[in-house]
C-alpha positions in Angstrom: -6.3 -11.6 -9.3 -8.5 -8.5 -9.4 -7.2 -5.0 -9.4 -7.7 -3.7 -5.9 -7.8 -0.2 -4.4 -7.3 1.0 -1.0 -7.9 4.6 0.3 -5.5 5.7 3.2 -5.4 8.9 5.3 -2.0 10.3 5.9 -0.7 11.9 9.0 -1.4 15.2 7.5 -5.3 14.3 6.9 -4.8 13.9 3.3 -6.6 11.0 1.6 -5.1 8.9 -1.1 -6.1 6.0 -3.3 -3.6 3.4 -3.8 -3.2 0.7 -6.5 -2.6 -3.0 -6.2 -2.8 -5.5 -9.1 -3.8 -8.0 -6.5 -6.3 -8.4 -3.8 -3.3 -9.4 -1.2 -3.7 -6.0 0.1 -7.0 -7.2 1.8 -4.5 -9.8 3.6 -2.4 -7.2 5.0 -4.6 -4.2 5.8 -7.7 -3.8 7.5 -10.3 -0.9 6.7 -10.7 1.3 9.7 -7.3 0.3 11.3 -4.6 2.7 11.9 -0.8 1.7 11.4 2.3 3.3 12.8 3.9 4.8 9.8 6.8 2.5 10.0 4.4 -0.5 10.2 2.3 1.0 7.4 5.4 0.9 5.0 6.7 -2.6 5.9 3.0 -3.9 5.2 2.9 -1.7 1.7 6.4 -3.6 0.9 5.0 -7.0 1.5 1.8 -6.4 -0.2 2.8 -4.7 -3.3 5.9 -7.2 -3.5 3.5 -10.4 -3.3 1.1 -8.6 -5.6 3.9 -8.1 -8.2 5.2 -11.8 -7.6 1.6 -13.2 -8.3 1.5 -11.3 -11.5 5.0 -12.6 -12.8 3.8 -16.2 -11.9 0.8 -15.7 -13.8 2.0 -13.6 -16.7 5.8 -14.0 -16.6 6.9 -10.5 -15.8 6.7 -8.4 -12.5 4.0 -5.6 -12.2 5.7 -2.3 -12.8 2.6 -0.5 -11.5 2.7 -2.2 -8.2 6.3 -1.3 -7.9 5.6 2.2 -9.0 3.0 2.6 -6.3 5.5 1.2 -3.7 8.0 3.7 -4.8 5.3 6.5 -4.3 4.3 5.2 -0.8 8.1 5.3 0.2 8.6 8.7 -0.9 5.5 10.0 0.6 6.9 8.4 3.9 10.3 9.7 3.6 8.8 13.4 3.4 6.8 12.9 6.6 8.2 15.5 9.0 7.3 12.9 12.2 7.8 9.3 10.8 8.1 7.8 14.3 5.0 9.6 16.2 2.5 9.5 13.1 0.0 6.9 11.7 -1.6 6.1 8.2 -5.2 4.8 8.4 -6.7 2.4 6.0 -10.0 3.8 5.4 -11.3 1.3 2.5 -10.4 -1.6 0.1 -12.1 -2.2 -2.9 -12.0 -4.1 -6.2 
């Protein structure tokens, strides 16, 4: 269950390195692919909840870092002025 980072470009052009305690993000996102914001958010929820669940199965407790990252993603998306017409691009996934 290697820690994995993925870099995204937000609709405003800013890039951000995101964290997952598991490589599950590579099952949900593809480098170079752009996602409508709502789709990106749904995929992030799925990936980070799966990652947290994997940690829980292995160590007996959910991953607060994964859930914290999801909270930050949700807040970032909520602050976007044009959620419907924007996309988020996955630039890179690395371990």
